[in-house]
C-alpha positions in Angstrom: 102.3 70.8 88.5 101.7 67.7 90.6 100.9 64.2 89.2 97.6 62.9 90.6 96.3 59.4 90.3 92.5 59.0 90.7 91.2 55.5 91.4 87.8 55.1 89.9 85.8 57.1 87.4 82.6 57.7 89.4 80.9 61.1 89.5 82.7 62.3 92.6 86.1 61.1 91.2 85.5 62.8 87.8 84.4 66.0 89.6 87.6 66.1 91.5 89.7 65.2 88.5 88.2 68.1 86.4 88.8 70.6 89.2 92.4 69.4 89.8 93.2 69.6 86.1 92.0 73.2 85.9 94.3 74.0 88.8 97.2 72.9 86.7 97.8 69.3 87.8 98.4 66.3 85.6 95.6 63.9 86.4 95.1 60.3 85.3 92.0 58.3 86.2 92.2 54.5 86.5 88.9 52.7 86.2 88.6 48.9 86.6 85.5 48.7 84.3 85.4 49.6 80.6 83.5 52.8 81.1 83.1 55.9 83.4 80.2 57.0 85.6 80.3 54.4 88.4 76.7 53.7 89.3 75.4 56.1 86.7 74.7 53.5 83.9 72.5 53.0 80.9 70.9 49.9 79.5 69.7 49.7 75.9 67.6 47.1 74.1 66.1 47.3 70.7 65.5 51.0 70.7 64.6 51.2 74.4 67.0 52.9 76.9 66.9 53.0 80.7 68.9 54.6 83.6 70.3 51.8 85.8 71.3 54.1 88.6 70.0 57.5 89.7 67.2 58.9 87.5 66.7 62.4 88.8 69.0 65.2 89.8 68.5 67.2 93.0 70.6 70.3 93.9 71.7 71.0 90.3 73.6 73.9 91.6 76.4 71.5 92.6 77.0 70.6 88.9 76.4 74.1 87.7 79.3 75.2 90.0 81.5 72.3 88.7 81.0 73.5 85.1 81.4 77.2 85.9 84.7 76.4 87.7 86.1 74.1 85.0 85.3 75.8 81.7 83.5 78.5 79.8 80.5 76.3 78.9 77.9 76.2 81.7 76.0 73.0 82.5 72.9 74.0 80.5 74.9 74.2 77.3 76.1 70.7 77.9 72.9 68.9 78.9 69.2 69.8 78.8 67.7 70.0 82.3 63.9 70.0 82.8 62.0 70.3 86.1 59.6 67.4 86.3 56.1 68.4 87.2 54.6 67.0 89.3 57.8 66.2 91.1 56.2 63.0 92.2 52.9 61.2 92.5 52.1 58.9 95.5 49.6 56.1 95.7 48.8 54.8 99.2 47.5 51.4 100.2 44.0 52.8 100.8 43.8 54.0 97.2 44.5 57.7 97.9 46.5 59.4 95.1 48.6 62.5 95.7 50.5 64.7 93.3 53.2 67.0 94.7 54.2 70.0 92.5 57.8 70.7 91.8 59.6 73.2 94.0 56.3 74.9 95.1 55.7 75.1 98.9 52.3 76.5 98.5 51.4 74.0 95.8 52.5 71.1 98.0 50.4 72.3 100.9 47.4 72.8 98.7 47.8 69.3 97.1 48.1 67.6 100.5 45.0 69.4 101.8 43.0 68.4 98.7 44.1 64.8 98.7 44.3 64.0 102.4 42.1 66.6 104.0 42.2 67.4 107.7 44.7 70.2 107.4 47.4 67.7 106.2 49.0 70.4 104.1 49.5 72.7 107.1 50.9 69.9 109.2 53.4 69.0 106.4 54.2 72.7 105.9 55.1 73.1 109.6 57.2 69.9 109.4 59.1 71.4 106.4 59.7 74.6 108.4 61.5 72.4 111.0 63.3 70.5 108.3 64.5 73.8 106.8 66.0 74.6 110.2 67.8 71.3 110.1 69.1 72.1 106.6 70.3 75.6 107.6 72.0 74.3 110.7 73.9 71.5 109.0 74.4 72.6 105.4 77.7 74.4 105.9 79.5 72.1 108.4 78.0 68.8 107.0 77.9 69.3 103.2 80.1 72.2 102.2 83.2 71.7 104.4 85.7 68.8 104.9 84.8 66.7 107.9 85.9 68.6 110.9 88.4 67.4 113.4 85.9 68.1 116.1 83.3 66.1 114.2 81.5 65.3 117.5 79.6 68.6 117.1 77.8 66.9 114.2 76.6 64.2 116.6 73.9 66.6 117.8 70.7 66.4 115.8 69.9 69.7 114.2 66.2 68.9 113.7 64.1 71.0 116.2 61.7 68.2 117.1 58.4 69.2 118.8 58.5 68.7 122.5 55.4 66.8 123.7 54.6 67.2 127.3 52.8 64.3 129.0 51.0 64.1 132.4 53.2 62.5 135.1 55.7 61.3 132.4 58.8 62.9 130.9 58.3 65.0 127.8 59.2 63.2 124.5 60.5 64.4 121.2 61.3 62.7 118.0 64.8 61.4 117.5 64.3 59.3 114.4 62.4 59.6 111.1 59.9 57.0 112.3 59.3 59.0 115.5 58.6 62.2 113.5 56.0 60.2 111.6 54.4 58.8 114.7 54.5 61.9 116.9 54.4 64.9 114.6 52.5 63.7 111.5 49.1 62.4 112.7 48.0 61.2 109.3 49.6 57.8 108.6 49.9 58.7 104.9 52.1 61.6 105.8 54.2 59.3 107.9 54.4 56.9 104.9 55.4 59.8 102.7 58.3 60.7 105.0 59.4 57.0 105.4 59.4 56.8 101.6 61.9 59.6 101.3 64.2 57.9 103.8 63.9 54.5 102.1 64.7 56.0 98.7 68.1 57.0 100.1 68.7 53.6 101.7 68.0 54.8 105.2 66.1 52.8 107.8 63.3 55.2 109.1 63.4 53.4 112.5 67.0 54.3 113.1 67.9 57.2 110.8 68.2 60.4 112.9 65.5 63.1 112.7 68.0 65.2 110.7 67.1 63.1 107.7 64.1 65.5 107.5 66.4 67.7 105.4 66.1 65.2 102.5 62.5 65.9 101.7 63.1 69.6 102.3 66.0 69.5 99.8 63.9 67.8 97.1 60.7 69.9 97.7 62.6 73.2 97.9 65.3 72.9 95.1 63.2 70.7 92.8 63.6 67.4 90.9 65.3 67.7 87.5 65.5 65.3 84.6 68.4 65.2 82.2 67.4 64.6 78.6 68.9 61.3 77.6 69.0 60.2 81.2 71.4 60.8 84.0 74.0 59.0 81.9 74.0 62.1 79.7 75.2 64.1 82.8 78.0 61.5 83.3 79.0 61.9 79.7 79.1 65.7 80.0 81.3 65.5 83.1 83.6 63.0 81.3 83.9 65.3 78.3 84.7 68.2 80.6 87.5 66.1 82.1 88.8 65.3 78.6 88.6 69.0 77.6 90.8 69.8 80.7 93.3 67.1 79.5 92.5 64.5 82.2 93.7 61.1 81.0 91.5 58.0 81.5 92.8 54.4 81.7 89.6 52.3 81.4 89.7 48.6 82.1 92.7 49.3 84.3 92.4 47.9 87.9 94.5 49.4 90.7 95.8 46.6 93.0 97.2 48.8 95.7 98.3 52.3 96.7 102.1 52.7 96.7 103.5 54.2 99.9 107.0 55.7 100.1 108.6 57.6 103.0 105.2 57.6 104.9 103.1 59.1 102.1 101.2 58.0 99.0 103.5 57.8 96.1 101.4 56.3 93.3 99.4 53.2 92.4 100.3 49.7 91.4 98.1 48.2 88.7 96.8 44.7 88.5 99.5 43.8 85.9 102.3 44.9 88.2 102.9 48.3 86.6 103.6 51.1 89.0 102.4 54.6 88.1 104.1 57.2 90.3 102.1 60.2 91.6 102.4 63.0 94.1 98.8 62.6 95.3 96.3 59.7 95.1 92.6 60.1 95.1 90.6 57.1 96.1 87.2 57.2 94.4 86.0 53.7 95.4 85.1 51.9 98.6 88.4 50.8 100.2 89.0 47.1 100.1 91.4 44.8 101.9 94.9 44.9 100.5 94.7 48.4 99.1 97.1 49.5 101.8 98.7 46.2 103.0 98.5 45.8 106.7 97.3 49.3 107.4 94.0 51.0 108.0 93.2 54.2 106.0 91.7 56.0 108.9 92.8 56.3 112.5 91.2 53.9 114.9 88.8 55.5 117.4 87.7 58.3 115.0 84.4 58.6 113.3 86.3 57.9 110.1 87.0 54.2 110.9 86.0 52.2 107.8 82.9 50.1 108.6 83.1 46.3 108.6 82.1 44.6 105.3 78.4 44.6 104.7 77.8 47.1 107.6 77.6 50.8 108.0 77.8 52.8 111.2 74.3 53.5 112.4 72.4 50.6 110.7 73.1 46.9 110.3 72.6 46.6 106.6 73.6 49.0 103.8 70.9 48.2 101.1 71.1 48.2 97.4 68.7 48.7 94.5 66.6 46.3 92.5 65.7 47.7 89.1 63.2 46.3 86.6 63.3 47.8 83.1 60.2 47.3 81.0 59.9 47.7 77.3 56.2 48.3 76.6 54.0 48.5 73.5 51.6 51.4 73.4 52.2 55.1 73.9 52.9 56.8 77.2 49.6 58.3 78.4 49.5 62.1 78.3 48.7 62.4 82.1 51.4 60.0 83.2 53.7 61.4 86.0 57.4 61.1 85.5 57.8 59.6 89.0 55.2 57.7 91.0 55.8 56.0 94.4 53.5 53.1 95.3 53.4 52.7 99.1 52.8 49.3 100.7 50.1 48.7 103.3 52.7 47.7 105.9 55.8 49.9 105.6 57.1 48.6 109.0 57.2 45.0 107.6 59.2 46.2 104.6 61.7 48.0 106.8 62.1 45.0 109.0 62.8 42.8 106.1 65.2 45.0 104.1 67.3 46.1 107.1 67.4 42.5 108.5 68.8 41.2 105.2 65.6 39.6 103.8 63.3 40.2 100.9 60.2 42.3 101.5 57.0 40.7 100.4 55.4 44.1 99.6 58.1 46.7 98.8 57.8 50.4 98.2 58.0 50.7 94.4 59.1 53.8 92.4 57.7 53.9 88.9 59.6 56.1 86.4 58.0 57.0 83.1 60.1 59.7 81.4 58.6 61.6 78.5 61.9 61.4 76.5 62.0 60.2 72.9 65.5 58.9 73.4 64.2 56.2 75.8 61.9 54.5 73.2 62.0 53.4 69.5 59.0 55.6 68.7 55.9 57.2 70.2 54.0 53.9 69.9 56.1 52.4 72.7 57.2 53.3 76.2 60.1 52.6 78.5 59.2 52.2 82.2 61.7 51.6 85.1 60.7 50.2 88.5 63.0 50.5 91.5 62.9 49.3 95.1 65.3 49.4 98.0 66.4 45.9 98.9 68.9 44.0 101.1 72.4 43.7 99.5 73.8 40.7 97.7 75.2 38.3 100.2 72.4 38.8 102.7 70.2 37.7 99.8 71.4 35.6 96.9 70.4 37.8 94.1 72.0 35.5 91.5 69.1 33.0 92.1 67.1 33.3 88.9 63.8 32.2 90.4 64.1 34.7 93.3 64.9 37.5 90.9 61.9 36.7 88.7 59.5 36.5 91.7 60.7 39.9 93.0 60.5 41.4 89.6 56.9 40.2 89.3 56.1 41.7 92.7 57.3 45.1 91.4 55.3 44.8 88.2 52.2 43.9 90.3 52.6 47.0 92.4 53.2 49.2 89.2 49.9 47.9 87.7 48.2 50.3 90.0 49.6 53.2 88.1 50.3 51.8 84.6 47.1 50.2 83.3 47.5 47.1 81.3 51.2 46.8 82.1 51.4 43.0 81.7 49.5 43.0 78.4 51.9 45.6 77.1 55.1 43.9 78.0 57.6 43.3 75.2 60.8 42.8 77.3 61.8 42.7 80.9 65.3 43.2 82.2 66.1 43.0 86.0 69.2 44.5 87.6 70.0 43.5 91.2 72.6 44.3 93.7 74.6 41.4 92.3 75.0 43.2 89.0 75.8 46.5 90.9 78.6 44.7 92.8 80.0 43.2 89.6 79.9 46.5 87.7 81.0 48.9 90.3 83.0 46.8 92.8 80.7 48.0 95.7 80.5 45.1 98.1 77.1 43.5 98.1 76.0 46.1 95.5 75.3 48.4 98.4 74.5 52.1 97.7 75.8 54.6 100.2 73.4 57.0 101.9 74.1 60.7 102.3 75.8 61.8 105.5 73.6 63.0 108.3 74.2 64.9 111.5 72.8 63.5 114.7 72.8 60.0 116.3 76.2 60.7 117.9 77.9 60.8 114.5 76.7 57.3 113.5 75.6 58.5 110.1 78.8 60.3 109.1 81.2 58.9 106.5 84.9 58.6 106.5 86.6 61.9 105.9 88.2 63.1 102.7 91.6 63.1 104.4 93.2 59.8 105.4 96.0 59.1 107.9 98.4 58.8 104.9 99.7 62.1 103.6 98.9 62.5 99.9 96.0 60.1 99.9 92.4 61.4 99.8 89.0 59.8 99.5 86.2 61.0 97.3 82.7 59.8 96.3 79.7 58.2 98.0 81.7 56.1 100.5 83.4 59.2 101.9 82.3 62.5 103.3 79.6 63.8 102.6 78.1 60.5 101.5 76.1 59.1 98.7 73.9 60.7 96.0 74.6 62.6 92.8 74.7 66.0 94.6 76.8 64.7 97.4 79.3 63.1 95.0 79.8 66.5 93.3 80.3 68.2 96.7 82.9 65.5 97.6 84.8 66.2 94.4 84.9 69.9 95.3 86.2 69.2 98.8 89.0 66.9 97.7 90.2 69.2 95.0 90.2 72.1 97.5 92.2 70.1 100.1 94.8 69.1 97.5 95.1 72.6 96.0 94.9 74.7 99.1 96.0 72.1 101.8 94.5 71.4 105.2 93.6 75.0 105.7 90.8 74.6 103.1 87.4 75.1 104.6 85.1 74.8 101.6 84.0 77.2 98.9 82.2 80.3 100.0 
């Protein structure tokens, strides 16, 4: 039985901890804040409750596998999962409204044809066929295996872009999300739909590789799921599974540095100077200066070199999320969609602002209206959450009260298109910015990591789960295979496999 110290209590870290404990190891999780879950938070006010982080679960099979492998109770006995239908509504600048059914390819095609006309459904369906190829080609080496030593093979884009021949000029094919929209999706609303998927994951459509097409494929194929009580209920269930497997939690306990002895990780030193010895250390947070004094965690010259503060390989700015939580009087309308995306007239202007470190005047706004009694004091009220992808704190001073209020008003104005009388119904407004995310989670700038992507020469890969220091592994959104609830769960499985089986581990089959 090995002693394992886990730094951070995010979803990936807890997933690794539960699996390691089941394998017979003694696991202690050290978390700097007073609670678990990382970015999966919950805000409550006078009977209203809101998710402050992710609001929907995609690829629930990742967490089903975690619960199957760590105990007798499956996931559905621990939380209530419901497929939201429609999966999303979309309102475009020209007033067009579109509802996309959940996990129904035929339904999506029919809805697009009905709303947009002109064979839009067929065009999108053919795009999804190509996106499926990107998923099939990259799923195993990108998501279900540790980062390969020959990671350069992932630098090739798996998306089979259409080749467009041109008279007297070289043929062209899409290499980015924006180019797919411009060259393969003739209706600008389809291009805006694809851009919206990329933006929701914190990716710049102008730079993100075409391989990002697998993100809408993933959502539209495997569905969007709501956890009753919010995603925080999923974090609670994972925490309880850890406790049931005798994982120990030290909350409000900050790790100052990883202790190294004889060339390998040998424990952690806490902020109060206490040293906790360990045979393995799992880093479940973004590495910070001083964690390993005078040393880098990943070898120079590899894809796994840690990016400079405030930057990510592949795009200049790693954005965060601006969240506005609205307590409303009046019942939720019966025809309200759980998730509605309001697209701006000029998506390119938004992308230029966000990824240049500025505030977008007209952002893409996601409106969340869950039909969940636990989110409201009674059925005569409604809890609504608005989110937008924004530049991180530091690039923008999100502690400025006037700036926060103006941007919150911009989101409310956009949401008025889908929530009639929203301002007249307001009882309470609470804004959460990347500044709060940074304070709560320790993520510099409140940035939210994007999923790993193949293509672009490996620019969108994340540091590997192994580090140059024996006995030290990295888990969670800032390491392979990147950000997002599903990816965090995958990361936990990979790290547990590497510790239990060693470097010969190649992922679960």
